[in-house]
C-alpha positions, -999 to 999 in steps of 0.1 A, spaced: 245 327 -278 262 313 -247 298 321 -240 322 292 -243 358 288 -232 384 302 -255 412 281 -270 447 289 -283 447 303 -318 455 279 -346 484 291 -366 473 299 -401 495 292 -432 520 320 -438 503 351 -451 527 379 -445 519 414 -432 507 427 -399 472 430 -386 451 449 -412 483 459 -431 488 433 -458 489 447 -494 457 438 -511 477 425 -541 494 399 -519 463 387 -500 458 349 -502 421 352 -507 424 371 -540 431 340 -560 424 311 -537 404 280 -548 383 269 -519 365 236 -514 330 237 -498 325 210 -472 288 202 -462 299 184 -431 268 162 -427 275 147 -461 313 147 -464 326 118 -443 313 98 -413 341 93 -388 321 77 -359 299 53 -379 265 68 -372 255 76 -408 261 113 -404 291 132 -415 312 147 -387 344 165 -379 363 133 -372 355 122 -408 366 156 -421 399 154 -402 406 119 -417 400 133 -453 419 166 -450 449 150 -468 426 143 -497 418 180 -500 455 189 -498 463 164 -525 434 177 -547 453 210 -548 428 235 -533 439 264 -511 414 258 -483 379 248 -473 347 265 -465 327 245 -439 289 249 -440 273 255 -405 287 233 -379 269 250 -350 242 234 -327 209 234 -347 176 215 -347 184 210 -385 151 224 -397 171 239 -426 202 218 -429 221 236 -401 212 271 -413 189 274 -383 215 281 -355 207 277 -318 242 286 -305 268 305 -326 296 296 -302 296 258 -301 296 227 -323 266 205 -331 270 172 -312 263 154 -344 296 168 -357 317 167 -326 330 192 -301 349 225 -300 380 204 -294 373 187 -327 368 220 -344 402 232 -330 417 200 -344 403 207 -378 417 242 -378 451 230 -366 455 201 -389 442 221 -419 468 248 -413 495 221 -409 486 210 -444 487 246 -458 449 248 -460 429 279 -450 395 274 -432 364 296 -437 333 288 -417 297 297 -424 280 324 -404 242 327 -405 235 362 -391 202 371 -406 183 348 -383 185 323 -355 168 290 -348 134 292 -332 151 271 -305 177 297 -297 175 309 -261 167 345 -272 137 334 -292 124 310 -266 126 339 -241 108 362 -265 79 337 -268 77 329 -231 78 366 -220 47 377 -239 42 409 -260 62 430 -235 93 408 -233 125 428 -240 138 398 -260 112 405 -287 132 436 -296 160 414 -309 136 401 -336 107 415 -356 76 409 -336 47 430 -348 10 433 -342 -11 420 -371 -34 439 -394 -72 435 -396 -98 439 -369 -83 414 -345 -47 413 -359 -55 382 -379 -36 394 -410 2 395 -414 18 429 -407 28 433 -444 29 414 -477 65 401 -474 72 366 -487 94 337 -476 122 323 -497 107 288 -490 72 298 -501 42 315 -485 42 345 -462 72 357 -443 52 360 -411 40 335 -385 15 343 -357 24 331 -322 2 319 -294 8 340 -263 16 324 -229 -21 329 -219 -32 309 -249 -45 339 -270 -36 346 -306 -7 371 -304 18 390 -324 35 379 -356 72 374 -361 92 378 -394 111 349 -411 124 355 -446 132 318 -447 115 290 -428 93 297 -397 120 279 -377 144 308 -387 131 340 -371 149 371 -385 171 392 -362 167 430 -360 201 444 -367 192 478 -354 191 463 -319 224 471 -301 223 437 -282 223 419 -315 252 440 -328 273 436 -297 267 399 -293 278 392 -329 309 413 -324 318 387 -298 308 358 -321 333 371 -347 361 374 -321 353 339 -307 360 323 -340 388 345 -351 405 338 -317 402 301 -324 420 306 -357 395 306 -385 408 324 -416 374 338 -426 337 338 -425 312 332 -453 282 355 -446 249 337 -455 221 358 -470 240 390 -465 215 413 -483 187 401 -460 201 416 -428 186 451 -431 150 461 -435 135 494 -444 122 514 -414 85 509 -409 85 475 -428 65 488 -458 48 464 -483 70 451 -511 63 454 -548 71 419 -563 58 428 -597 32 401 -595 58 373 -591 55 359 -556 89 342 -557 122 350 -541 138 363 -573 162 387 -558 182 393 -590 150 411 -603 144 432 -572 151 469 -571 145 490 -540 130 460 -521 123 468 -484 138 436 -471 166 428 -495 198 448 -503 187 477 -481 215 503 -479 219 502 -441 232 466 -444 266 481 -453 269 497 -418 270 462 -403 297 450 -426 319 481 -419 316 473 -382 327 437 -388 355 447 -411 370 469 -384 370 438 -361 386 415 -387 413 441 -395 426 439 -359 437 403 -366 468 392 -385 468 366 -413 444 384 -437 411 373 -421 384 374 -448 347 378 -453 329 362 -482 294 375 -490 265 354 -503 248 383 -519 223 376 -547 215 411 -559 203 427 -591 235 440 -607 272 437 -607 273 473 -595 251 465 -565 273 435 -557 304 456 -558 290 478 -530 294 449 -507 331 448 -516 342 483 -508 376 485 -490 360 487 -456 334 459 -461 334 423 -474 365 410 -492 349 388 -518 315 377 -529 301 347 -549 294 355 -585 258 343 -588 251 356 -623 279 334 -635 266 304 -615 231 307 -627 238 316 -663 232 292 -693 258 272 -711 261 297 -740 292 315 -752 276 349 -754 260 347 -720 292 335 -704 313 362 -720 287 389 -710 288 380 -673 326 377 -673 330 411 -689 304 427 -667 321 414 -636 356 424 -646 344 458 -658 327 465 -625 353 449 -602 387 455 -618 388 493 -616 381 490 -579 408 464 -573 382 438 -564 388 401 -573 358 381 -585 349 348 -569 337 323 -595 314 294 -586 294 268 -605 273 252 -577 268 248 -539 247 230 -514 218 252 -526 221 245 -563 215 217 -589 248 199 -596 263 210 -629 264 175 -644 226 174 -641 219 211 -650 241 211 -681 224 179 -693 190 196 -694 174 215 -723 176 247 -703 210 251 -688 204 282 -667 194 277 -632 173 302 -613 160 279 -586 170 245 -574 136 234 -587 142 246 -623 140 216 -646 124 192 -621 109 162 -638 131 164 -668 154 134 -674 189 149 -681 214 136 -705 242 130 -680 268 122 -706 262 156 -722 261 172 -687 294 156 -677 311 167 -709 299 203 -703 307 202 -666 343 192 -674 347 222 -697 329 245 -673 354 236 -645 384 244 -668 369 277 -678 362 287 -641 397 278 -630 412 298 -658 394 331 -649 411 358 -628 403 358 -591 392 331 -568 369 300 -572 349 276 -551 344 239 -557 314 222 -540 321 188 -525 315 161 -551 318 186 -580 354 173 -586 339 138 -589 312 148 -614 284 137 -592 249 143 -606 219 154 -586 200 126 -570 165 135 -583 147 103 -573 152 103 -536 121 88 -519 97 114 -504 100 99 -470 138 107 -467 135 144 -479 143 169 -452 145 203 -470 119 227 -457 113 237 -493 97 203 -499 77 204 -468 64 240 -471 54 235 -508 33 205 -500 57 183 -520 54 204 -551 92 213 -549 117 186 -543 142 210 -527 179 207 -522 184 172 -507 194 159 -541 227 178 -541 235 169 -505 237 131 -508 268 118 -489 300 115 -509 312 82 -523 348 74 -513 354 38 -521 340 3 -527 314 -12 -550 282 -6 -530 266 20 -506 277 35 -483 308 37 -505 332 43 -476 312 73 -463 302 52 -433 313 18 -422 298 -11 -443 263 -19 -431 256 17 -418 229 35 -438 238 72 -445 213 99 -436 204 102 -474 207 71 -496 234 70 -523 226 56 -558 242 22 -566 255 37 -598 280 59 -579 304 29 -577 321 44 -608 322 79 -592 340 71 -560 373 88 -551 389 54 -552 376 46 -587 384 80 -602 419 81 -587 427 50 -607 413 65 -639 435 91 -656 406 104 -677 382 109 -647 367 142 -635 388 140 -603 421 137 -623 410 166 -645 405 188 -614 439 177 -599 457 185 -631 440 219 -635 446 229 -600 483 219 -603 487 239 -635 469 269 -619 496 269 -592 525 264 -615 518 286 -645 532 321 -642 510 352 -641 477 335 -631 475 356 -599 473 387 -620 440 404 -627 423 407 -661 423 387 -692 426 392 -729 400 379 -754 413 366 -787 393 368 -819 372 337 -823 341 326 -842 306 326 -827 302 300 -800 339 299 -790 355 315 -760 392 321 -765 411 340 -738 446 345 -725 456 347 -689 489 359 -674 519 352 -695 515 315 -703 479 303 -705 454 303 -733 420 288 -725 396 279 -753 360 267 -747 340 254 -777 303 259 -773 297 260 -811 282 232 -832 315 219 -848 350 211 -837 374 241 -835 410 240 -847 434 251 -820 466 258 -840 501 249 -831 504 259 -794 511 231 -770 481 217 -753 486 215 -715 452 200 -706 419 193 -723 385 183 -710 379 159 -739 403 142 -763 411 163 -794 399 153 -828 427 156 -853 440 187 -835 406 202 -831 387 209 -799 353 190 -798 320 206 -791 314 212 -754 350 209 -745 378 231 -732 415 232 -735 444 250 -719 473 258 -741 508 272 -734 515 306 -749 546 327 -749 
């Protein structure tokens, strides 16, 4: 974590209030719609087939025109890319693939000039195995002080040949790897809840705590508006590292875990209180967003206490099925848990780790626990697209904030037939090819033209993952010219979300409706109806502002949503 030169702070869009003193009801992040940029796949500005910050800068006007309030940028730090950039070797610099710190400063400055907030990804649970700390820990042998920054432990068994405990990795297999010591002998084991190239940091170590204090200040000083905290519940472990009870299911099903020794351990909240105290010394409402997949809405709300994180992704909503009862249940559970505490929910349908909605909603089973759920099934993409359009309108009608993953606004499907030789996800490699992994949702975006690379890179340059030829109808250029496209639906919904009165208020009111229909009112002007029943649903006489599918004699078709004007 080498120190880098500082830079003048980029001026954020007007937020109001002094450092740490803005009224929570006025904070921008409470109702913001953010756009996730996976930089390697967003836009290639230098023509090498890899997305970069130059490409992002060139496309910032597109995001402003889309109508989002800001962007969340997936890790842009130096990384060997063993896990798509989530294996960080330097938390204070930019990966040369993406550009330089000067390029990052330009992204911040130009985003703010367009009125866009910028959140960046922080990956604090682990480093890369190429991080200077970890390299020193390996080189120094069992007594190296750098090993105290990680979880190095002696193995069990007569000669230490067994892992220190039974913990599992999110990517399959044990969460421990044995090292070869400098003298060539089998040595200690180190912990990695994710890939072996991602050794876990020990957050009880004061050097880790103090260094990350400076990491936060480094990026806040440069002008970032917030930090998304990757794998937040993983950061604390129970003292003594006791065995875990997985209930016989050796998979990373964290929503089922209760009292797990390496996930959602109570002491993790001490770290976030420390960080919040730092953020509150800055003006402009700097924000933390937690990736916290935990067992209940109540457990999630613990991360959102007034002195911890500001918001958290709503994973039960993301992973739930396309069923009216299940959707209403998670919406009600979220609001019942969050609203009394003054916490806004953050709704999300997908990300760089999830199956794209167009594919998932076109499968027989529409819930999504893992990215690998439904592998091998041929989805009905027309059905999935219809449902994804309705799902987008429902999400954007709910109280709180929302996140849109790049390409979601274009209705891109997952690319499930990528050749084995191009796959890079460690999930594919560690499962021996049994799990395809997440590359299918990370294929570079199509911007224009009739054939790959569709304006992502210059013509003749092959992107780092191949794009399907069928995406010619899903480019930004093609959809901008089609008033019925998914892109135009998002633009219209985001515009209405800004213009309609009362949508920044919390809470919603459910209207009486038949089974399979969600009918709710928001603010003083909006009624949202989603038809998940088996027959068209009559809407009545209220003016229709927007619908995901054309009405049928005044009735809302199946798997469609409509916004109506009330009041």
